[in-house]
Backbone as ProteinMPNN parsed JSONL, in Angstrom:
{"seq_chain_A": "MIVVPTKTDQAQEAVLNLDETTKSTFQENVRLTNSLNFHYRQVETLRADVSRLTAANKILMDDKVH", "coords_chain_A": {"N_chain_A": [[-8.383, 64.406, 12.443], [-7.842, 67.945, 12.169], [-8.74, 70.549, 14.267], [-9.248, 74.004, 13.808], [-9.269, 76.888, 15.57], [-11.742, 79.409, 15.181], [-11.662, 83.034, 14.568], [-13.828, 84.017, 16.083], [-14.302, 82.058, 17.988], [-11.561, 82.299, 19.295], [-11.776, 85.172, 20.263], [-13.942, 84.815, 22.05], [-13.034, 83.003, 23.859], [-10.721, 84.786, 24.922], [-12.296, 86.736, 26.062], [-13.332, 85.142, 28.304], [-11.237, 84.875, 29.745], [-10.469, 87.176, 30.96], [-10.308, 89.46, 33.779], [-12.891, 90.501, 35.987], [-13.426, 93.437, 35.947], [-12.112, 94.237, 33.54], [-13.644, 92.559, 31.766], [-16.01, 93.578, 32.113], [-15.558, 96.258, 31.152], [-14.823, 95.691, 28.419], [-17.313, 94.427, 27.488], [-19.014, 96.646, 27.853], [-18.004, 98.357, 25.84], [-18.488, 96.944, 23.489], [-21.086, 97.144, 23.766], [-21.564, 99.849, 23.46], [-20.361, 100.248, 20.987], [-22.239, 99.043, 19.201], [-24.462, 100.686, 19.518], [-23.65, 103.171, 18.728], [-23.307, 102.515, 16.06], [-25.932, 101.887, 15.256], [-26.986, 104.543, 15.693], [-25.403, 106.008, 13.789], [-26.426, 104.973, 11.354], [-29.036, 105.856, 11.753], [-28.771, 108.526, 11.483], [-27.741, 108.604, 8.818], [-30.128, 107.849, 7.549], [-31.857, 109.924, 8.265], [-30.512, 111.975, 7.068], [-30.983, 111.559, 4.337], [-33.664, 111.731, 4.232], [-33.913, 114.313, 4.75], [-32.752, 115.63, 2.529], [-34.374, 114.693, 0.58], [-36.873, 115.836, 1.321], [-36.086, 118.376, 1.327], [-35.756, 118.662, -1.592], [-38.396, 118.272, -2.502], [-39.676, 120.562, -1.227], [-38.396, 122.664, -2.627], [-39.523, 122.155, -5.178], [-42.417, 122.582, -4.674], [-42.236, 125.219, -3.754], [-41.416, 126.482, -6.118], [-43.43, 125.846, -7.842], [-45.614, 127.369, -6.429], [-44.684, 129.981, -7.112], [-45.089, 130.168, -9.694]], "CA_chain_A": [[-9.012, 65.686, 11.951], [-7.351, 68.989, 13.028], [-9.871, 71.578, 14.438], [-8.634, 75.053, 13.923], [-10.125, 77.678, 16.244], [-11.969, 80.608, 14.65], [-11.382, 84.118, 15.367], [-14.659, 84.242, 16.975], [-13.895, 81.261, 19.258], [-10.567, 82.83, 20.061], [-12.209, 86.237, 21.006], [-14.724, 84.351, 23.273], [-12.144, 82.485, 24.918], [-10.062, 85.661, 25.479], [-13.26, 87.373, 27.134], [-13.744, 84.405, 29.386], [-10.15, 84.832, 30.534], [-10.418, 88.557, 31.453], [-10.831, 89.666, 35.128], [-14.126, 91.091, 35.852], [-13.408, 94.663, 35.575], [-11.744, 94.394, 32.145], [-14.492, 91.993, 31.088], [-17.344, 94.672, 32.074], [-15.388, 97.311, 30.268], [-15.071, 95.128, 27.13], [-18.872, 94.368, 27.156], [-19.751, 98.071, 27.655], [-17.349, 98.881, 24.551], [-19.173, 96.388, 22.524], [-22.551, 97.795, 23.631], [-21.396, 101.432, 22.811], [-20.135, 100.384, 19.602], [-23.467, 98.786, 18.514], [-25.394, 101.667, 19.828], [-23.032, 104.091, 17.779], [-23.551, 101.842, 14.793], [-27.244, 102.191, 15.214], [-27.133, 105.985, 15.615], [-24.971, 106.337, 12.479], [-27.422, 104.507, 10.449], [-30.349, 106.764, 11.807], [-28.348, 109.894, 10.947], [-27.848, 108.592, 7.373], [-31.615, 107.853, 7.129], [-32.235, 111.474, 8.358], [-29.963, 113.002, 6.007], [-31.531, 111.215, 3.242], [-34.871, 112.329, 4.403], [-33.903, 115.877, 4.689], [-32.616, 115.905, 1.103], [-35.684, 114.177, -0.305], [-37.969, 116.909, 1.708], [-35.677, 119.904, 0.657], [-36.12, 118.753, -3.141], [-39.803, 118.4, -2.51], [-40.087, 121.734, -0.813], [-38.038, 123.456, -3.657], [-40.576, 121.956, -6.204], [-43.48, 123.113, -4.201], [-42.037, 126.724, -3.795], [-41.449, 126.838, -7.578], [-44.974, 125.754, -8.298], [-46.292, 128.522, -5.925], [-44.395, 131.221, -7.551], [-45.591, 130.23, -11.11]], "C_chain_A": [[-8.45, 66.837, 12.82], [-8.518, 70.097, 13.005], [-9.041, 72.9, 14.625], [-9.621, 76.14, 14.441], [-10.443, 78.948, 15.164], [-11.701, 81.711, 15.317], [-12.436, 84.39, 16.413], [-14.584, 83.4, 18.413], [-12.619, 81.834, 20.067], [-11.063, 84.115, 20.861], [-13.02, 85.672, 22.106], [-13.848, 83.762, 24.216], [-11.224, 83.563, 25.608], [-10.822, 86.511, 26.368], [-13.26, 86.502, 28.346], [-12.306, 84.541, 30.344], [-9.852, 86.214, 31.22], [-10.787, 88.569, 32.93], [-12.199, 90.349, 34.904], [-14.573, 92.57, 35.517], [-13.165, 94.797, 34.058], [-12.838, 93.72, 31.392], [-15.826, 92.963, 31.035], [-16.872, 95.787, 31.12], [-15.374, 96.819, 28.78], [-16.429, 95.107, 26.853], [-19.394, 95.654, 26.799], [-19.152, 98.777, 26.236], [-18.132, 98.21, 23.508], [-20.735, 96.922, 22.452], [-22.547, 99.321, 22.955], [-21.237, 101.305, 21.389], [-21.495, 99.894, 18.728], [-24.336, 99.85, 18.741], [-24.867, 102.862, 18.644], [-23.335, 103.598, 16.378], [-24.992, 102.155, 14.366], [-27.674, 103.731, 14.989], [-26.625, 106.477, 14.221], [-25.962, 106.061, 11.579], [-28.563, 105.33, 10.412], [-29.864, 107.975, 11.308], [-28.392, 109.925, 9.477], [-29.244, 108.521, 6.825], [-32.244, 109.211, 7.32], [-31.866, 112.305, 7.341], [-30.505, 112.73, 4.774], [-32.963, 111.927, 3.106], [-34.889, 113.751, 4.243], [-33.621, 116.449, 3.177], [-33.653, 115.641, 0.156], [-36.644, 115.523, -0.123], [-37.461, 118.333, 1.088], [-36.064, 119.935, -0.984], [-37.51, 119.022, -3.268], [-40.313, 119.754, -2.157], [-39.757, 122.706, -2.041], [-39.074, 123.326, -4.821], [-41.799, 122.69, -5.964], [-43.393, 124.631, -4.301], [-41.971, 127.319, -5.373], [-42.802, 126.952, -8.22], [-45.717, 126.961, -7.679], [-45.912, 129.774, -6.593], [-44.974, 131.283, -9.041], [-47.082, 130.069, -10.985]], "O_chain_A": [[-8.54, 66.771, 14.046], [-9.105, 70.463, 11.986], [-8.197, 72.932, 15.521], [-10.685, 76.32, 13.849], [-9.564, 79.404, 14.432], [-11.49, 81.647, 16.528], [-12.124, 84.901, 17.488], [-14.738, 83.842, 19.551], [-12.608, 81.846, 21.298], [-10.797, 84.162, 22.061], [-12.736, 86.117, 23.218], [-13.964, 84.065, 25.403], [-10.917, 83.359, 26.782], [-10.269, 87.028, 27.339], [-13.19, 87.07, 29.436], [-12.346, 84.319, 31.554], [-8.942, 86.261, 32.048], [-11.567, 87.702, 33.324], [-12.574, 90.706, 33.787], [-15.642, 92.914, 35.011], [-13.968, 95.428, 33.372], [-13.078, 94.235, 30.3], [-16.543, 93.057, 30.038], [-17.688, 96.253, 30.324], [-15.909, 97.541, 27.939], [-16.794, 95.811, 25.911], [-20.049, 95.883, 25.781], [-19.798, 99.638, 25.638], [-18.479, 98.925, 22.568], [-21.415, 97.078, 21.438], [-23.35, 99.782, 22.144], [-21.817, 102.055, 20.603], [-21.715, 100.402, 17.628], [-25.189, 99.879, 17.854], [-25.642, 103.339, 17.816], [-23.63, 104.458, 15.548], [-25.232, 102.627, 13.255], [-28.573, 104.061, 14.216], [-27.308, 107.254, 13.554], [-26.402, 107.028, 10.957], [-29.123, 105.59, 9.347], [-30.668, 108.564, 10.586], [-28.875, 110.864, 8.844], [-29.528, 109.067, 5.758], [-33.122, 109.584, 6.542], [-32.573, 113.151, 6.792], [-30.544, 113.689, 4.003], [-33.337, 112.55, 2.113], [-35.799, 114.334, 3.654], [-34.134, 117.47, 2.72], [-33.8, 116.254, -0.902], [-37.096, 116.164, -1.072], [-38.163, 119.177, 0.53], [-36.539, 120.915, -1.559], [-37.893, 119.899, -4.042], [-41.335, 120.144, -2.722], [-40.629, 123.461, -2.47], [-39.451, 124.351, -5.389], [-42.277, 123.385, -6.861], [-44.292, 125.282, -4.833], [-42.41, 128.417, -5.715], [-43.212, 127.87, -8.93], [-46.464, 127.576, -8.44], [-46.768, 130.656, -6.67], [-45.293, 132.367, -9.53], [-47.791, 130.078, -11.992]]}, "name": "protein", "num_of_chains": 1, "seq": "MIVVPTKTDQAQEAVLNLDETTKSTFQENVRLTNSLNFHYRQVETLRADVSRLTAANKILMDDKVH"}
């Protein structure tokens, strides 16, 4: 049986072969990427909330006028 390494296995092996400074930089980049993705999702949620609240505010203001 032939075992073909997956991309994940290859990536993990490549990280293990890095010197400490490069490994630390790589790990920091992974952490920053995860953080950026989290904040992007938060921004999208907040934008949806603003849109929903703006629409609700418009309805309330229209009701107030009538």
